[in-house]
C-alpha positions, 0 to 999 in steps of 0.5 A: 500500500502506498500511503497518501495522507491522513484524515485529520478531522470531520468537515461539516455535517454531511460526512466530509473529512479534512485530509492532510496529504503527504504529497504534491498533487492530492487532487490527482487522487480524484482519478482513483475510484477507491481509497483504502483506509486504516488506523495503522499505516504499516498494516498488512494490505488485508487490513485496509478497508476500501471506500468509493470516492464520491468527491474530493476538492480543495477547501480553503488551504486544505483538502476535503473529501466525501466517501461512499457510506460516510454520510454524517458527522458521526461517521466522519468522526470515526475515521479521524486518524485513519491513513489513506492509501492505495495499492501500487497498481491503483496509483497514477504513474509518476513523471520523470524525477518524481517519486512516491515517498514509499519508493524512497523509504529504505533506500541507501544514501551515500554522498558524492564521495561514496561514503554511506550516510544511512538509509531513508527512514521517512520523509518530512513535508517541510512546507517549501520542500520535502526532507529526507530523514536518513538514519545510520543507526547512530545518528540522523541526517535531515537532508533537503530533497532538492536538486542542490543536495540530491544528485541522483535517485536510482530506485533500481539500484536502491541508492540516493546520491547526495551532496552531504558530508557525514559530519554535517 
């Protein structure tokens, strides 16, 4: 499952929910007829429950959505905290030099000199850009995921090469 976001609160009285997206283009999710929800983002695929998507739109600065079978505020409140995901095959393809966070987590990170810095444990949405959280078991590096620091992402070789030093 590719986790796309999280439900943070109900919205209104007709079953809509507010969503915190984990990506750049959450309106592209409208192309998927179903979303899968679960309280545990690391749960087995069989634990996720599918919901038909009725509507999804930006509301103010946030994203809101309406799901089939969630028709009032009480039902929407029961979804608070649920992660939103989709199986890999249901996801729209990425453009060149675009990645799903799930594709980056677990990749080895090395600097331009070939020194290993650790592996990507997660990504952080920091407003202006995303940040790689790289852990080597002893220390943690927070590396901006921008071209100035990231030279190459090779998902086939499972390596990200960065302009970063071990002691930064």
